[in-house]
Biopython code that builds the backbone (N, CA, C, O; Angstrom):
import numpy as np
from Bio.PDB.StructureBuilder import StructureBuilder

atoms = [
    (1, "MET", "N", (53.031, -9.592, -0.687)),
    (1, "MET", "CA", (54.018, -10.579, -0.245)),
    (1, "MET", "C", (55.543, -10.259, -0.339)),
    (1, "MET", "O", (56.170, -9.933, -1.346)),
    (2, "HIS", "N", (56.025, -10.435, 1.009)),
    (2, "HIS", "CA", (57.523, -10.301, 1.297)),
    (2, "HIS", "C", (58.364, -11.546, 0.529)),
    (2, "HIS", "O", (57.699, -12.579, 0.445)),
    (3, "SER", "N", (59.598, -11.607, 0.009)),
    (3, "SER", "CA", (59.951, -12.362, -0.191)),
    (3, "SER", "C", (60.832, -13.349, 0.785)),
    (3, "SER", "O", (61.213, -13.019, 1.909)),
    (4, "PRO", "N", (61.098, -14.663, 0.138)),
    (4, "PRO", "CA", (61.893, -15.688, 1.610)),
    (4, "PRO", "C", (63.082, -14.915, 1.954)),
    (4, "PRO", "O", (63.640, -14.203, 1.119)),
    (5, "PRO", "N", (63.500, -15.038, 3.201)),
    (5, "PRO", "CA", (64.968, -14.835, 3.473)),
    (5, "PRO", "C", (65.808, -15.715, 2.687)),
    (5, "PRO", "O", (65.658, -16.873, 2.298)),
    (6, "THR", "N", (67.124, -14.496, 2.499)),
    (6, "THR", "CA", (67.920, -15.497, 1.558)),
    (6, "THR", "C", (69.245, -16.109, 2.493)),
    (6, "THR", "O", (69.878, -15.387, 3.263)),
    (7, "ILE", "N", (69.477, -17.253, 2.326)),
    (7, "ILE", "CA", (70.266, -18.002, 3.321)),
    (7, "ILE", "C", (71.596, -18.258, 2.322)),
    (7, "ILE", "O", (71.485, -18.798, 1.221)),
    (8, "ALA", "N", (72.618, -17.878, 2.769)),
    (8, "ALA", "CA", (73.640, -18.004, 2.326)),
    (8, "ALA", "C", (74.741, -19.270, 2.581)),
    (8, "ALA", "O", (75.584, -19.126, 3.466)),
    (9, "ILE", "N", (74.711, -20.274, 1.933)),
    (9, "ILE", "CA", (75.353, -21.920, 2.064)),
    (9, "ILE", "C", (76.618, -21.816, 2.175)),
    (9, "ILE", "O", (77.037, -22.163, 1.071)),
    (10, "ILE", "N", (77.667, -21.501, 2.953)),
    (10, "ILE", "CA", (79.382, -21.622, 2.702)),
    (10, "ILE", "C", (79.596, -23.000, 3.121)),
    (10, "ILE", "O", (79.121, -23.274, 4.223)),
    (11, "ASP", "N", (80.330, -24.129, 2.365)),
    (11, "ASP", "CA", (80.328, -24.889, 2.870)),
    (11, "ASP", "C", (81.273, -25.613, 1.678)),
    (11, "ASP", "O", (80.615, -25.820, 0.658)),
    (12, "ASP", "N", (82.859, -26.095, 1.584)),
    (12, "ASP", "CA", (83.608, -26.876, 0.434)),
    (12, "ASP", "C", (83.010, -27.987, 0.373)),
    (12, "ASP", "O", (83.793, -28.585, -0.365)),
    (13, "ASP", "N", (81.959, -28.929, 0.670)),
    (13, "ASP", "CA", (81.590, -29.977, 0.040)),
    (13, "ASP", "C", (80.478, -29.742, -0.804)),
    (13, "ASP", "O", (79.503, -29.115, -0.392)),
    (14, "GLN", "N", (80.563, -30.294, -2.203)),
    (14, "GLN", "CA", (79.700, -29.711, -3.104)),
    (14, "GLN", "C", (77.999, -30.490, -2.683)),
    (14, "GLN", "O", (76.874, -29.994, -2.620)),
    (15, "SER", "N", (78.547, -31.975, -2.448)),
    (15, "SER", "CA", (77.091, -32.716, -1.927)),
    (15, "SER", "C", (76.322, -31.699, -0.935)),
    (15, "SER", "O", (75.257, -31.101, -1.091)),
    (16, "VAL", "N", (77.211, -31.716, 0.111)),
    (16, "VAL", "CA", (76.209, -30.733, 1.192)),
    (16, "VAL", "C", (75.465, -29.988, 0.491)),
    (16, "VAL", "O", (74.274, -30.187, 0.251)),
    (17, "ARG", "N", (76.403, -28.716, -0.025)),
    (17, "ARG", "CA", (75.839, -27.589, -0.632)),
    (17, "ARG", "C", (74.452, -27.926, -1.541)),
    (17, "ARG", "O", (73.487, -27.173, -1.407)),
    (18, "GLU", "N", (74.380, -28.953, -2.370)),
    (18, "GLU", "CA", (73.210, -29.009, -2.754)),
    (18, "GLU", "C", (72.097, -29.765, -2.138)),
    (18, "GLU", "O", (70.934, -29.429, -2.364)),
    (19, "SER", "N", (72.383, -30.763, -1.375)),
    (19, "SER", "CA", (71.115, -31.116, -0.455)),
    (19, "SER", "C", (70.663, -29.722, 0.236)),
    (19, "SER", "O", (69.528, -29.371, -0.085)),
    (20, "LEU", "N", (71.420, -28.784, 1.216)),
    (20, "LEU", "CA", (70.892, -27.591, 1.636)),
    (20, "LEU", "C", (70.248, -27.158, 0.836)),
    (20, "LEU", "O", (69.106, -26.895, 1.211)),
    (21, "ILE", "N", (70.561, -26.868, -0.557)),
    (21, "ILE", "CA", (70.017, -25.706, -1.445)),
    (21, "ILE", "C", (68.679, -26.607, -1.187)),
    (21, "ILE", "O", (67.827, -26.281, -0.360)),
    (22, "ASP", "N", (68.611, -27.616, -1.882)),
    (22, "ASP", "CA", (66.891, -28.963, -2.043)),
    (22, "ASP", "C", (66.103, -28.235, -0.464)),
    (22, "ASP", "O", (65.073, -27.568, -0.379)),
    (23, "LEU", "N", (66.970, -28.642, 0.535)),
    (23, "LEU", "CA", (65.989, -28.666, 1.366)),
    (23, "LEU", "C", (65.601, -27.191, 1.812)),
    (23, "LEU", "O", (64.383, -27.018, 1.852)),
    (24, "LEU", "N", (66.321, -26.171, 2.130)),
    (24, "LEU", "CA", (66.227, -24.618, 2.171)),
    (24, "LEU", "C", (64.673, -24.297, 1.354)),
    (24, "LEU", "O", (63.575, -23.872, 1.716)),
    (25, "GLU", "N", (65.187, -24.692, 0.264)),
    (25, "GLU", "CA", (63.789, -24.083, -0.824)),
    (25, "GLU", "C", (62.535, -25.213, -0.502)),
    (25, "GLU", "O", (61.385, -24.916, -0.827)),
    (26, "VAL", "N", (62.793, -26.353, 0.070)),
    (26, "VAL", "CA", (61.561, -26.784, 0.451)),
    (26, "VAL", "C", (60.736, -26.009, 1.924)),
    (26, "VAL", "O", (59.559, -25.679, 2.071)),
    (27, "LEU", "N", (61.786, -25.919, 2.762)),
    (27, "LEU", "CA", (61.789, -24.996, 3.731)),
    (27, "LEU", "C", (61.217, -23.233, 3.910)),
    (27, "LEU", "O", (61.029, -22.466, 4.854)),
    (28, "GLY", "N", (61.093, -23.176, 2.405)),
    (28, "GLY", "CA", (60.343, -21.972, 2.299)),
    (28, "GLY", "C", (61.373, -20.666, 2.138)),
    (28, "GLY", "O", (60.931, -19.540, 1.911)),
    (29, "PHE", "N", (62.570, -20.903, 2.259)),
    (29, "PHE", "CA", (64.162, -20.139, 1.804)),
    (29, "PHE", "C", (64.522, -19.989, 0.509)),
    (29, "PHE", "O", (64.136, -20.673, -0.439)),
    (30, "SER", "N", (65.014, -19.390, 0.499)),
    (30, "SER", "CA", (65.924, -18.779, -0.864)),
    (30, "SER", "C", (67.481, -18.995, -0.739)),
    (30, "SER", "O", (68.239, -18.042, -0.562)),
    (31, "PRO", "N", (67.833, -20.042, -0.820)),
    (31, "PRO", "CA", (69.397, -20.395, -0.846)),
    (31, "PRO", "C", (70.236, -20.171, -2.031)),
    (31, "PRO", "O", (69.940, -20.441, -3.195)),
    (32, "THR", "N", (71.578, -19.517, -1.482)),
    (32, "THR", "CA", (72.720, -19.358, -2.427)),
    (32, "THR", "C", (73.979, -19.812, -1.864)),
    (32, "THR", "O", (74.191, -19.724, -0.655)),
    (33, "SER", "N", (75.128, -20.464, -2.971)),
    (33, "SER", "CA", (75.721, -21.193, -2.020)),
    (33, "SER", "C", (77.280, -21.024, -2.910)),
    (33, "SER", "O", (77.428, -20.761, -4.104)),
    (34, "TYR", "N", (78.205, -21.247, -1.981)),
    (34, "TYR", "CA", (79.506, -20.721, -1.978)),
    (34, "TYR", "C", (80.799, -21.886, -1.569)),
    (34, "TYR", "O", (81.030, -21.986, -0.364)),
    (35, "GLU", "N", (81.382, -22.493, -2.236)),
    (35, "GLU", "CA", (82.158, -22.927, -1.572)),
    (35, "GLU", "C", (83.474, -22.832, -1.161)),
    (35, "GLU", "O", (84.266, -23.773, -1.114)),
    (36, "SER", "N", (83.737, -21.473, -0.811)),
    (36, "SER", "CA", (84.682, -20.765, 0.363)),
    (36, "SER", "C", (83.999, -19.764, 1.067)),
    (36, "SER", "O", (82.906, -19.228, 0.880)),
    (37, "ALA", "N", (84.917, -19.615, 1.962)),
    (37, "ALA", "CA", (84.924, -18.470, 2.593)),
    (37, "ALA", "C", (85.200, -17.155, 1.748)),
    (37, "ALA", "O", (84.562, -16.107, 1.652)),
    (38, "ILE", "N", (86.475, -17.629, 1.125)),
    (38, "ILE", "CA", (86.926, -16.476, 0.152)),
    (38, "ILE", "C", (85.911, -16.213, -0.943)),
    (38, "ILE", "O", (85.463, -15.079, -1.116)),
    (39, "ASP", "N", (85.532, -17.277, -1.704)),
    (39, "ASP", "CA", (84.170, -17.211, -2.618)),
    (39, "ASP", "C", (82.596, -16.335, -2.006)),
    (39, "ASP", "O", (81.663, -15.763, -2.571)),
    (40, "PHE", "N", (82.931, -16.604, -0.702)),
    (40, "PHE", "CA", (81.794, -15.354, -0.575)),
    (40, "PHE", "C", (82.072, -13.801, -0.311)),
    (40, "PHE", "O", (81.421, -12.798, -0.600)),
    (41, "LEU", "N", (83.326, -13.996, 0.368)),
    (41, "LEU", "CA", (83.870, -12.382, 0.311)),
    (41, "LEU", "C", (83.851, -11.652, -0.873)),
    (41, "LEU", "O", (83.459, -10.487, -0.957)),
    (42, "ALA", "N", (84.483, -12.672, -2.247)),
    (42, "ALA", "CA", (84.710, -11.751, -3.368)),
    (42, "ALA", "C", (82.995, -11.641, -3.893)),
    (42, "ALA", "O", (82.749, -10.856, -4.810)),
    (43, "SER", "N", (81.830, -12.469, -3.263)),
    (43, "SER", "CA", (80.772, -11.886, -4.246)),
    (43, "SER", "C", (80.298, -10.816, -3.513)),
    (43, "SER", "O", (80.300, -10.770, -2.283)),
    (44, "ALA", "N", (79.790, -9.736, -4.443)),
    (44, "ALA", "CA", (79.276, -8.879, -4.191)),
    (44, "ALA", "C", (77.852, -8.749, -3.576)),
    (44, "ALA", "O", (77.117, -7.765, -3.499)),
    (45, "SER", "N", (77.660, -10.200, -3.107)),
    (45, "SER", "CA", (76.020, -10.225, -2.271)),
    (45, "SER", "C", (76.073, -10.645, -0.777)),
    (45, "SER", "O", (75.099, -10.836, -0.049)),
    (46, "GLU", "N", (77.387, -10.755, -0.452)),
    (46, "GLU", "CA", (77.426, -10.629, 1.572)),
    (46, "GLU", "C", (76.123, -9.690, 1.621)),
    (46, "GLU", "O", (75.072, -10.299, 1.818)),
    (47, "SER", "N", (76.064, -8.754, 1.519)),
    (47, "SER", "CA", (75.256, -7.696, 2.152)),
    (47, "SER", "C", (73.961, -8.548, 1.441)),
    (47, "SER", "O", (73.369, -8.454, 2.516)),
    (48, "ASP", "N", (73.197, -9.138, 0.768)),
    (48, "ASP", "CA", (71.724, -9.858, 0.578)),
    (48, "ASP", "C", (71.571, -10.833, 1.166)),
    (48, "ASP", "O", (70.446, -11.322, 1.068)),
    (49, "ALA", "N", (72.561, -11.549, 2.011)),
    (49, "ALA", "CA", (72.287, -12.328, 2.579)),
    (49, "ALA", "C", (71.497, -11.907, 3.915)),
    (49, "ALA", "O", (71.737, -10.849, 4.495)),
    (50, "ASP", "N", (70.511, -12.854, 4.357)),
    (50, "ASP", "CA", (69.566, -12.717, 5.603)),
    (50, "ASP", "C", (70.126, -13.370, 6.849)),
    (50, "ASP", "O", (69.941, -13.009, 8.011)),
    (51, "CYS", "N", (70.848, -14.401, 6.405)),
    (51, "CYS", "CA", (71.437, -15.914, 7.560)),
    (51, "CYS", "C", (72.321, -16.444, 6.506)),
    (51, "CYS", "O", (71.874, -16.827, 5.424)),
    (52, "LEU", "N", (73.831, -16.475, 6.877)),
    (52, "LEU", "CA", (75.009, -17.478, 6.781)),
    (52, "LEU", "C", (74.667, -18.654, 7.205)),
    (52, "LEU", "O", (74.317, -18.567, 8.382)),
    (53, "LEU", "N", (74.587, -19.962, 6.713)),
    (53, "LEU", "CA", (74.785, -21.214, 7.023)),
    (53, "LEU", "C", (76.205, -21.494, 6.518)),
    (53, "LEU", "O", (76.622, -21.471, 5.360)),
    (54, "LEU", "N", (77.029, -21.840, 7.980)),
    (54, "LEU", "CA", (78.556, -21.509, 7.672)),
    (54, "LEU", "C", (79.005, -22.866, 8.024)),
    (54, "LEU", "O", (78.809, -23.163, 9.203)),
    (55, "ASP", "N", (79.474, -23.619, 7.402)),
    (55, "ASP", "CA", (80.519, -24.619, 7.804)),
    (55, "ASP", "C", (81.578, -24.086, 8.450)),
    (55, "ASP", "O", (82.059, -22.983, 8.190)),
    (56, "ILE", "N", (82.107, -25.127, 9.612)),
    (56, "ILE", "CA", (83.459, -24.672, 10.478)),
    (56, "ILE", "C", (84.285, -24.791, 9.943)),
    (56, "ILE", "O", (84.979, -23.806, 9.688)),
    (57, "SER", "N", (84.723, -26.384, 9.385)),
    (57, "SER", "CA", (86.129, -26.910, 9.001)),
    (57, "SER", "C", (85.736, -26.457, 7.509)),
    (57, "SER", "O", (84.758, -26.974, 6.969)),
    (58, "MET", "N", (86.450, -25.560, 6.898)),
    (58, "MET", "CA", (86.853, -25.516, 5.334)),
    (58, "MET", "C", (88.370, -25.229, 5.266)),
    (58, "MET", "O", (88.946, -24.511, 6.083)),
    (59, "PRO", "N", (88.870, -25.744, 4.403)),
    (59, "PRO", "CA", (90.323, -25.327, 3.672)),
    (59, "PRO", "C", (90.343, -23.832, 3.599)),
    (59, "PRO", "O", (89.367, -23.120, 3.360)),
    (60, "GLY", "N", (91.858, -23.350, 3.888)),
    (60, "GLY", "CA", (91.807, -21.642, 3.880)),
    (60, "GLY", "C", (91.324, -21.161, 5.163)),
    (60, "GLY", "O", (91.781, -21.389, 6.283)),
    (61, "MET", "N", (89.984, -20.219, 4.698)),
    (61, "MET", "CA", (89.458, -19.087, 6.035)),
    (61, "MET", "C", (88.470, -20.030, 6.693)),
    (61, "MET", "O", (87.485, -20.007, 5.955)),
    (62, "ASN", "N", (88.232, -20.860, 7.725)),
    (62, "ASN", "CA", (87.239, -21.467, 8.436)),
    (62, "ASN", "C", (86.051, -20.905, 8.634)),
    (62, "ASN", "O", (86.007, -19.706, 8.357)),
    (63, "GLY", "N", (85.153, -21.355, 8.994)),
    (63, "GLY", "CA", (83.782, -20.367, 9.122)),
    (63, "GLY", "C", (83.705, -19.396, 10.134)),
    (63, "GLY", "O", (83.120, -18.327, 9.956)),
    (64, "VAL", "N", (84.547, -19.860, 11.725)),
    (64, "VAL", "CA", (84.446, -18.864, 12.969)),
    (64, "VAL", "C", (85.573, -17.784, 12.426)),
    (64, "VAL", "O", (85.500, -16.619, 12.818)),
    (65, "GLU", "N", (86.747, -18.244, 11.402)),
    (65, "GLU", "CA", (87.743, -16.913, 11.027)),
    (65, "GLU", "C", (86.444, -15.868, 9.541)),
    (65, "GLU", "O", (86.686, -14.768, 9.042)),
    (66, "LEU", "N", (85.492, -16.561, 9.327)),
    (66, "LEU", "CA", (84.930, -15.648, 8.148)),
    (66, "LEU", "C", (84.060, -15.054, 8.824)),
    (66, "LEU", "O", (83.671, -14.015, 8.291)),
    (67, "ASN", "N", (83.558, -15.323, 9.871)),
    (67, "ASN", "CA", (82.539, -14.356, 10.982)),
    (67, "ASN", "C", (83.290, -13.670, 11.612)),
    (67, "ASN", "O", (82.649, -12.656, 11.886)),
    (68, "ALA", "N", (84.644, -13.570, 12.171)),
    (68, "ALA", "CA", (85.391, -12.538, 12.400)),
    (68, "ALA", "C", (85.537, -11.361, 11.351)),
    (68, "ALA", "O", (85.215, -10.175, 11.424)),
    (69, "GLU", "N", (86.148, -12.120, 10.329)),
    (69, "GLU", "CA", (86.234, -11.110, 9.512)),
    (69, "GLU", "C", (84.975, -10.302, 8.627)),
    (69, "GLU", "O", (85.191, -9.287, 7.964)),
    (70, "LEU", "N", (83.741, -10.904, 8.743)),
    (70, "LEU", "CA", (82.421, -10.002, 8.587)),
    (70, "LEU", "C", (82.281, -8.961, 9.545)),
    (70, "LEU", "O", (81.785, -7.862, 9.295)),
    (71, "LYS", "N", (82.868, -9.441, 10.996)),
    (71, "LYS", "CA", (82.295, -8.611, 12.044)),
    (71, "LYS", "C", (83.621, -7.108, 11.567)),
    (71, "LYS", "O", (83.245, -5.939, 11.481)),
    (72, "SER", "N", (84.816, -7.463, 11.375)),
    (72, "SER", "CA", (85.647, -6.451, 11.227)),
    (72, "SER", "C", (85.248, -5.874, 10.122)),
    (72, "SER", "O", (86.067, -4.978, 9.915)),
    (73, "ARG", "N", (84.502, -5.873, 9.339)),
    (73, "ARG", "CA", (84.039, -5.446, 8.243)),
    (73, "ARG", "C", (82.797, -4.514, 8.540)),
    (73, "ARG", "O", (82.320, -3.684, 7.766)),
    (74, "SER", "N", (82.374, -4.816, 9.809)),
    (74, "SER", "CA", (80.918, -4.372, 9.978)),
    (74, "SER", "C", (79.966, -4.664, 9.283)),
    (74, "SER", "O", (79.226, -3.789, 8.835)),
    (75, "ILE", "N", (79.750, -6.162, 9.007)),
    (75, "ILE", "CA", (79.075, -6.733, 7.848)),
    (75, "ILE", "C", (78.249, -7.710, 9.597)),
    (75, "ILE", "O", (78.919, -8.593, 10.134)),
    (76, "ALA", "N", (77.357, -7.459, 9.963)),
    (76, "ALA", "CA", (76.396, -8.337, 10.528)),
    (76, "ALA", "C", (75.379, -8.873, 10.056)),
    (76, "ALA", "O", (74.358, -8.261, 9.746)),
    (77, "ILE", "N", (75.566, -10.146, 9.948)),
    (77, "ILE", "CA", (74.902, -11.576, 9.587)),
    (77, "ILE", "C", (74.736, -12.443, 10.529)),
    (77, "ILE", "O", (75.504, -13.037, 11.285)),
    (78, "PRO", "N", (73.268, -12.423, 10.319)),
    (78, "PRO", "CA", (73.332, -13.562, 11.446)),
    (78, "PRO", "C", (73.787, -15.150, 10.686)),
    (78, "PRO", "O", (73.627, -15.464, 9.506)),
    (79, "VAL", "N", (74.448, -16.059, 11.909)),
    (79, "VAL", "CA", (74.771, -16.872, 11.406)),
    (79, "VAL", "C", (74.715, -18.304, 12.157)),
    (79, "VAL", "O", (75.083, -18.405, 13.327)),
    (80, "VAL", "N", (74.276, -19.305, 11.479)),
    (80, "VAL", "CA", (74.011, -20.698, 11.685)),
    (80, "VAL", "C", (75.688, -21.845, 11.410)),
    (80, "VAL", "O", (75.995, -22.460, 10.389)),
    (81, "PHE", "N", (76.356, -21.774, 12.569)),
    (81, "PHE", "CA", (77.663, -22.498, 11.847)),
    (81, "PHE", "C", (76.820, -24.234, 11.841)),
    (81, "PHE", "O", (75.793, -24.447, 12.485)),
    (82, "MET", "N", (77.471, -25.224, 11.045)),
    (82, "MET", "CA", (77.763, -26.354, 10.875)),
    (82, "MET", "C", (78.651, -27.130, 11.089)),
    (82, "MET", "O", (79.668, -26.442, 11.006)),
    (83, "THR", "N", (78.966, -28.248, 11.341)),
    (83, "THR", "CA", (79.848, -28.973, 11.515)),
    (83, "THR", "C", (80.142, -30.414, 11.814)),
    (83, "THR", "O", (80.013, -30.738, 12.995)),
    (84, "GLY", "N", (80.501, -31.309, 10.986)),
    (84, "GLY", "CA", (80.798, -32.782, 10.919)),
    (84, "GLY", "C", (81.729, -33.157, 11.759)),
    (84, "GLY", "O", (81.404, -34.199, 12.328)),
    (85, "HIS", "N", (82.970, -32.661, 12.147)),
    (85, "HIS", "CA", (84.003, -33.260, 12.776)),
    (85, "HIS", "C", (85.141, -32.044, 13.236)),
    (85, "HIS", "O", (86.336, -32.168, 12.971)),
    (86, "ALA", "N", (84.649, -31.000, 13.876)),
    (86, "ALA", "CA", (85.555, -29.554, 13.977)),
    (86, "ALA", "C", (85.885, -30.287, 15.572)),
    (86, "ALA", "O", (85.390, -31.193, 16.244)),
    (87, "GLN", "N", (86.944, -29.373, 15.699)),
    (87, "GLN", "CA", (87.655, -30.036, 17.295)),
    (87, "GLN", "C", (86.904, -29.019, 18.073)),
    (87, "GLN", "O", (86.463, -27.944, 17.668)),
    (88, "GLU", "N", (86.832, -29.559, 19.300)),
    (88, "GLU", "CA", (85.834, -29.128, 20.443)),
    (88, "GLU", "C", (86.142, -27.580, 20.389)),
    (88, "GLU", "O", (85.294, -26.763, 20.030)),
    (89, "ALA", "N", (87.609, -27.196, 20.833)),
    (89, "ALA", "CA", (87.739, -25.502, 20.861)),
    (89, "ALA", "C", (87.251, -24.522, 19.624)),
    (89, "ALA", "O", (87.102, -23.311, 19.789)),
    (90, "ILE", "N", (87.060, -25.076, 18.577)),
    (90, "ILE", "CA", (86.708, -24.555, 17.294)),
    (90, "ILE", "C", (85.294, -24.489, 17.592)),
    (90, "ILE", "O", (84.833, -23.352, 17.483)),
    (91, "ILE", "N", (84.454, -25.416, 17.949)),
    (91, "ILE", "CA", (82.950, -25.799, 17.977)),
    (91, "ILE", "C", (82.487, -24.489, 19.408)),
    (91, "ILE", "O", (81.472, -23.803, 19.284)),
    (92, "SER", "N", (83.328, -24.368, 20.541)),
    (92, "SER", "CA", (83.167, -24.020, 21.466)),
    (92, "SER", "C", (82.884, -22.302, 21.448)),
    (92, "SER", "O", (81.992, -21.647, 21.988)),
    (93, "GLU", "N", (83.990, -21.899, 20.626)),
    (93, "GLU", "CA", (83.919, -20.343, 19.652)),
    (93, "GLU", "C", (83.220, -20.185, 18.623)),
    (93, "GLU", "O", (83.014, -19.036, 18.233)),
    (94, "ALA", "N", (82.767, -21.115, 18.038)),
    (94, "ALA", "CA", (81.517, -21.086, 17.173)),
    (94, "ALA", "C", (80.259, -20.760, 17.865)),
    (94, "ALA", "O", (79.661, -19.756, 17.479)),
    (95, "LYS", "N", (79.676, -21.583, 19.006)),
    (95, "LYS", "CA", (78.657, -21.387, 19.604)),
    (95, "LYS", "C", (78.402, -19.928, 20.157)),
    (95, "LYS", "O", (77.395, -19.229, 20.050)),
    (96, "SER", "N", (79.826, -19.625, 20.893)),
    (96, "SER", "CA", (79.659, -18.351, 21.205)),
    (96, "SER", "C", (79.540, -17.249, 20.252)),
    (96, "SER", "O", (79.671, -16.119, 20.721)),
    (97, "ALA", "N", (79.354, -17.349, 19.216)),
    (97, "ALA", "CA", (79.109, -16.481, 18.292)),
    (97, "ALA", "C", (77.661, -16.523, 17.033)),
    (97, "ALA", "O", (77.208, -15.741, 16.196)),
    (98, "GLY", "N", (77.287, -18.128, 17.597)),
    (98, "GLY", "CA", (75.864, -18.532, 17.307)),
    (98, "GLY", "C", (75.338, -19.724, 17.330)),
    (98, "GLY", "O", (75.989, -20.392, 18.132)),
    (99, "THR", "N", (74.598, -20.264, 16.921)),
    (99, "THR", "CA", (74.245, -21.616, 16.724)),
    (99, "THR", "C", (75.304, -22.345, 16.013)),
    (99, "THR", "O", (76.164, -21.855, 15.282)),
    (100, "CYS", "N", (75.095, -23.820, 16.385)),
    (100, "CYS", "CA", (76.059, -24.601, 16.047)),
    (100, "CYS", "C", (75.239, -25.947, 15.740)),
    (100, "CYS", "O", (74.858, -26.598, 16.712)),
    (101, "LEU", "N", (74.941, -26.409, 14.427)),
    (101, "LEU", "CA", (74.213, -27.770, 14.386)),
    (101, "LEU", "C", (75.317, -28.919, 13.769)),
    (101, "LEU", "O", (75.983, -28.720, 12.753)),
    (102, "PHE", "N", (75.366, -30.010, 14.493)),
    (102, "PHE", "CA", (76.186, -31.285, 14.034)),
    (102, "PHE", "C", (75.358, -31.892, 12.922)),
    (102, "PHE", "O", (74.139, -32.062, 12.905)),
    (103, "LYS", "N", (76.310, -32.203, 11.939)),
    (103, "LYS", "CA", (75.964, -32.997, 10.981)),
    (103, "LYS", "C", (75.800, -34.183, 11.120)),
    (103, "LYS", "O", (76.727, -34.601, 11.815)),
    (104, "PRO", "N", (74.979, -35.152, 10.783)),
    (104, "PRO", "CA", (73.759, -34.775, 9.832)),
    (104, "PRO", "C", (72.643, -34.101, 10.812)),
    (104, "PRO", "O", (72.588, -34.361, 12.014)),
    (105, "PHE", "N", (71.874, -33.318, 10.229)),
    (105, "PHE", "CA", (70.776, -32.656, 11.440)),
    (105, "PHE", "C", (69.684, -32.432, 10.215)),
    (105, "PHE", "O", (69.836, -32.148, 9.027)),
    (106, "GLY", "N", (68.604, -32.668, 10.970)),
    (106, "GLY", "CA", (67.175, -32.794, 9.954)),
    (106, "GLY", "C", (66.863, -31.017, 9.674)),
    (106, "GLY", "O", (67.581, -30.097, 10.066)),
    (107, "GLY", "N", (65.617, -30.909, 8.906)),
    (107, "GLY", "CA", (64.939, -30.138, 8.446)),
    (107, "GLY", "C", (64.453, -28.853, 9.328)),
    (107, "GLY", "O", (64.644, -27.637, 9.287)),
    (108, "GLN", "N", (63.622, -29.894, 10.264)),
    (108, "GLN", "CA", (63.163, -28.689, 11.218)),
    (108, "GLN", "C", (64.220, -27.972, 12.228)),
    (108, "GLN", "O", (64.004, -26.865, 12.721)),
    (109, "GLU", "N", (65.399, -28.747, 12.475)),
    (109, "GLU", "CA", (66.355, -28.605, 13.169)),
    (109, "GLU", "C", (67.097, -27.199, 12.501)),
    (109, "GLU", "O", (67.540, -26.299, 13.214)),
    (110, "LEU", "N", (67.142, -27.186, 11.139)),
    (110, "LEU", "CA", (67.525, -26.686, 10.131)),
    (110, "LEU", "C", (66.857, -25.289, 10.672)),
    (110, "LEU", "O", (67.479, -24.432, 11.301)),
    (111, "LYS", "N", (65.372, -25.218, 10.281)),
    (111, "LYS", "CA", (64.237, -24.239, 10.242)),
    (111, "LYS", "C", (64.404, -23.497, 11.334)),
    (111, "LYS", "O", (64.411, -22.281, 11.147)),
    (112, "ALA", "N", (64.576, -23.991, 12.714)),
    (112, "ALA", "CA", (64.648, -23.490, 13.950)),
    (112, "ALA", "C", (65.651, -22.889, 13.971)),
    (112, "ALA", "O", (65.544, -21.689, 14.224)),
    (113, "ALA", "N", (66.684, -23.308, 13.784)),
    (113, "ALA", "CA", (68.013, -22.407, 14.160)),
    (113, "ALA", "C", (68.041, -21.202, 13.325)),
    (113, "ALA", "O", (68.241, -20.091, 13.818)),
    (114, "ILE", "N", (67.804, -21.434, 11.803)),
    (114, "ILE", "CA", (67.892, -20.142, 10.940)),
    (114, "ILE", "C", (66.904, -19.338, 11.362)),
    (114, "ILE", "O", (67.241, -18.166, 11.193)),
    (115, "GLU", "N", (65.421, -19.481, 12.019)),
    (115, "GLU", "CA", (64.365, -18.647, 12.257)),
    (115, "GLU", "C", (64.787, -18.010, 13.458)),
    (115, "GLU", "O", (64.416, -16.845, 13.601)),
    (116, "ASP", "N", (65.675, -18.665, 14.597)),
    (116, "ASP", "CA", (66.131, -18.187, 15.473)),
    (116, "ASP", "C", (66.980, -17.149, 15.348)),
    (116, "ASP", "O", (66.833, -16.121, 16.010)),
    (117, "ALA", "N", (68.168, -17.359, 14.294)),
    (117, "ALA", "CA", (69.358, -16.528, 14.162)),
    (117, "ALA", "C", (68.427, -15.280, 13.492)),
    (117, "ALA", "O", (68.969, -14.174, 13.498)),
    (118, "ILE", "N", (67.541, -15.341, 13.115)),
    (118, "ILE", "CA", (67.016, -14.262, 11.873)),
    (118, "ILE", "C", (66.643, -13.202, 12.922)),
    (118, "ILE", "O", (67.178, -12.100, 13.047)),
    (119, "SER", "N", (65.481, -13.791, 13.771)),
    (119, "SER", "CA", (65.022, -13.405, 15.212)),
    (119, "SER", "C", (65.639, -12.430, 15.921)),
    (119, "SER", "O", (65.188, -11.380, 16.379)),
    (120, "ASP", "N", (67.001, -13.020, 15.964)),
    (120, "ASP", "CA", (67.716, -12.007, 17.016)),
    (120, "ASP", "C", (67.876, -10.908, 17.023)),
    (120, "ASP", "O", (68.463, -10.377, 17.965)),
]
sb = StructureBuilder()
sb.init_structure("model")
sb.init_model(0)
sb.init_chain("A")
sb.init_seg("    ")
for serial, (resi, resn, name, xyz) in enumerate(atoms, 1):
    if name == "N":
        sb.init_residue(resn, " ", resi, " ")
    sb.init_atom(name, np.array(xyz, "f"), 0.0, 1.0, " ", f" {name:<3s}", serial, name[0])
structure = sb.get_structure()
């Protein structure tokens, strides 16, 4: 039996991270979480993630910038962006790089987005 896909949650909102961890576990994924893009980059586990669940609007480096940084390092990890209030220009940039979910979203919507990202 193979292990469930590891999903790295990167969101500056602790309550969002906690609820996503619970939801991803129920959906059969193995979640990890980081409160910032910098924390994720500083971890040695960036290559362990099968998919990133990435908030667009974060202080410091935002989700779109993190995705660009990973690409510049030749790290190809599928991304599902999330936003509750990003600007339209940033949302369209995120959509060009992957799926973008609008908070709040449901479990089935999240599961479908992750499975779609991983299968590409």
